[in-house]
C-alpha positions as CSV (number, residue, x, y, z in Angstrom):
1,M,-11.0,10.4,23.1
2,S,-14.3,11.3,22.4
3,D,-17.3,9.4,23.2
4,R,-18.2,6.3,20.7
5,Q,-21.6,8.8,19.8
6,D,-19.2,11.2,17.6
7,F,-19.3,8.2,15.1
8,D,-22.3,7.3,13.0
9,S,-22.8,4.0,11.8
10,A,-20.8,2.0,9.4
11,P,-22.6,1.6,5.2
12,L,-23.2,-1.4,4.4
13,S,-20.2,-1.9,1.8
14,Q,-18.5,-2.0,5.4
15,P,-14.0,-1.8,5.2
16,E,-12.1,-4.0,7.5
17,F,-11.3,-1.3,9.7
18,S,-14.1,2.0,10.7
19,R,-14.7,4.2,12.4
20,R,-16.9,6.9,11.1
21,L,-16.6,10.5,12.4
22,V,-18.9,13.2,11.8
23,I,-18.2,16.1,10.7
24,N,-20.4,18.3,13.1
25,R,-18.7,17.3,16.1
26,I,-15.3,18.3,14.9
27,G,-16.0,21.9,16.0
28,H,-13.5,25.1,14.8
29,E,-11.1,24.5,17.2
30,G,-10.4,20.7,15.7
31,L,-10.5,17.4,17.7
32,N,-8.1,15.1,19.3
33,E,-9.3,11.1,18.5
34,T,-8.0,7.8,19.3
35,I,-9.2,5.1,17.8
36,K,-7.9,1.1,17.8
37,A,-8.9,-1.8,16.4
38,K,-10.5,-4.7,17.7
39,E,-9.4,-8.6,17.7
40,D,-11.3,-9.6,14.6
41,E,-10.6,-6.1,12.7
42,C,-7.3,-7.2,13.1
43,R,-7.7,-10.3,11.9
44,K,-10.1,-9.0,8.2
45,L,-7.0,-6.5,7.8
46,A,-4.8,-8.7,8.0
47,K,-6.3,-10.9,5.2
48,R,-7.0,-7.7,3.1
49,L,-3.2,-6.5,3.6
50,D,-1.5,-10.7,2.9
51,I,0.5,-10.6,5.9
52,P,0.5,-13.6,8.0
53,A,-1.3,-11.4,11.1
54,V,-2.4,-7.6,12.3
55,R,-1.9,-8.1,16.5
56,A,-2.9,-4.8,17.4
57,L,-3.3,-1.6,15.3
58,D,-4.1,2.1,17.4
59,C,-3.6,5.8,15.6
60,R,-4.1,8.9,17.8
61,F,-5.4,12.1,15.2
62,R,-5.8,16.0,15.4
63,I,-8.3,17.2,13.1
64,I,-8.1,20.2,12.1
65,P,-10.6,22.5,9.9
66,E,-9.9,24.3,6.8
67,A,-11.8,25.9,4.6
68,S,-14.9,25.0,2.3
69,D,-15.3,21.0,3.9
70,H,-11.6,20.7,4.3
71,F,-10.1,18.3,7.3
72,V,-6.0,18.1,7.7
73,L,-5.3,14.7,9.4
74,E,-2.1,14.6,11.5
75,G,-1.5,11.0,12.7
76,V,0.9,9.0,14.5
77,L,-0.1,5.4,14.2
78,T,1.4,2.2,15.9
79,A,1.2,-1.5,14.7
80,H,2.5,-4.9,15.8
81,V,2.4,-6.9,12.9
82,V,3.5,-10.5,11.9
83,L,5.4,-10.8,8.6
84,E,7.4,-13.2,7.0
85,C,10.6,-12.8,5.8
86,V,11.7,-13.1,1.9
87,I,15.0,-14.8,2.7
88,T,14.2,-17.6,5.1
89,G,10.3,-17.8,4.4
90,D,10.3,-17.8,8.2
91,H,7.6,-15.6,10.1
92,F,8.4,-12.8,12.6
93,E,7.1,-10.2,14.8
94,D,7.9,-6.6,14.0
95,A,6.4,-3.5,15.3
96,L,6.0,-0.3,13.7
97,N,6.0,3.7,15.0
98,E,4.9,6.1,12.5
99,S,3.5,9.8,11.6
100,F,1.9,10.9,8.8
101,A,-0.6,13.6,7.7
102,V,-3.8,13.7,4.6
103,R,-5.6,16.7,3.9
104,M,-9.4,15.5,3.7
105,V,-11.5,16.8,0.7
106,P,-14.9,16.0,-0.6
107,A,-15.2,14.5,-3.8
108,R,-17.1,16.9,-5.3
109,R,-14.4,19.2,-5.8
110,F,-11.4,16.7,-5.4
111,S,-8.6,16.8,-7.8
112,E,-5.9,13.9,-9.8
113,E,-3.9,17.1,-10.2
114,S,-3.4,18.9,-7.0
115,A,-3.6,15.1,-5.7
116,S,-0.7,13.9,-7.9
117,D,2.0,17.0,-6.4
118,L,4.6,15.5,-4.8
119,E,5.6,18.9,-2.7
120,A,2.0,19.0,-1.3
121,I,0.2,17.2,1.4
122,D,-1.2,14.3,-0.3
123,E,-5.2,14.6,-0.1
124,I,-8.1,12.3,0.0
125,P,-11.0,12.5,-1.3
126,Y,-14.7,11.8,1.3
127,E,-18.2,11.6,0.9
128,G,-21.4,12.5,3.6
129,N,-21.1,14.2,6.7
130,A,-18.3,11.7,8.2
131,L,-14.3,11.0,7.8
132,D,-13.2,7.5,8.4
133,L,-10.5,7.4,10.2
134,G,-10.4,3.7,10.3
135,E,-9.6,3.3,6.6
136,I,-7.4,6.3,6.6
137,A,-5.1,4.6,9.5
138,S,-5.2,1.3,7.8
139,E,-4.0,3.4,4.5
140,Q,-1.3,4.6,6.4
141,L,-0.1,0.8,8.2
142,A,-0.2,-0.3,4.5
143,L,2.0,2.3,3.2
144,M,4.1,1.4,6.6
145,L,4.2,-2.2,5.4
146,P,8.1,-3.1,4.1
147,A,8.3,-4.4,0.3
148,Y,10.5,-7.0,0.9
149,P,10.5,-7.9,4.7
150,R,13.9,-9.7,6.2
151,K,13.8,-10.5,9.2
152,P,16.8,-9.2,12.0
153,G,19.6,-12.0,11.0
154,A,19.0,-13.1,7.7
155,A,20.8,-13.2,5.6
156,L,21.4,-13.6,1.8
157,E,23.2,-17.4,2.4
158,N,19.6,-18.8,4.2
159,A,17.3,-18.5,1.2
160,V,14.7,-20.7,0.1
161,D,15.5,-21.4,-3.0
162,E,12.0,-22.6,-4.7
163,A,12.3,-23.1,-7.6
164,P,15.6,-25.2,-9.0
165,R,18.4,-23.9,-10.5
166,E,18.9,-25.4,-13.9
167,T,21.6,-27.3,-14.7
168,A,24.4,-26.6,-17.3
169,E,23.2,-29.2,-19.5
170,E,19.7,-27.7,-19.3
171,A,20.6,-24.5,-20.7
172,A,22.6,-25.4,-23.2
173,D,19.8,-27.6,-24.5
174,E,17.4,-24.7,-24.1
175,A,19.7,-22.1,-25.4
176,G,20.0,-24.7,-28.4
177,S,16.4,-24.8,-29.0
178,R,15.3,-21.3,-29.1
179,P,15.0,-19.8,-32.4
180,N,18.0,-18.1,-33.9
181,P,16.7,-14.9,-34.6
182,F,18.9,-14.5,-37.2
183,G,18.5,-17.7,-39.2
184,A,15.5,-16.0,-40.5
185,L,17.4,-13.5,-42.5
186,A,20.4,-16.4,-43.7
187,G,18.0,-17.2,-46.4
188,L,17.3,-14.2,-47.9
189,S,19.5,-12.9,-50.6
190,L,20.2,-9.0,-50.9
191,P,19.1,-7.1,-54.4
192,K,21.5,-6.6,-56.6
193,K,22.1,-3.1,-58.0
194,K,21.3,-2.6,-61.6
195,T,24.7,-1.2,-63.5
196,D,24.4,1.1,-66.1
197,L,26.3,0.0,-69.5
198,S,25.5,2.7,-71.5
């Protein structure tokens, strides 16, 4: 892990978790770097991700320089989060661990077309003379979170039905009150064909 001097001061619009690594510190051989979120950063990040809590977050990076100020970042992210079960509504703890790779590209050279190539490594534009490793880790955590968190052991019969199901009578009444889309056609008559008597 490198010294804190490898990181520059964050911009005024600082993300929830920011660790800006100055590019000229990376060197031709690349750099290994580990970052860890502080308690207040975890709290702000949980609010951004709309989850109950982020208990811990750290990420190990291998930063590999390429031509034209491009950098490949290979990372391993570990996080301890609290999620809300979509079945029961209960909060539960979950541990996440995943590896990833992205390519950092200067914004002036960034191409939406190449970024949308599903076969290529994900490309992320950056500006200035630093790479924000904290923001990259935050984005990767967002991608790692399950879309429908389910507490271990939760089954569908435990589901919380927030909106009461309508009764058969209510459903029939609602159906009866709906306009019949074919009703407007009932009053129309088709034009009669003219017959040629000559």
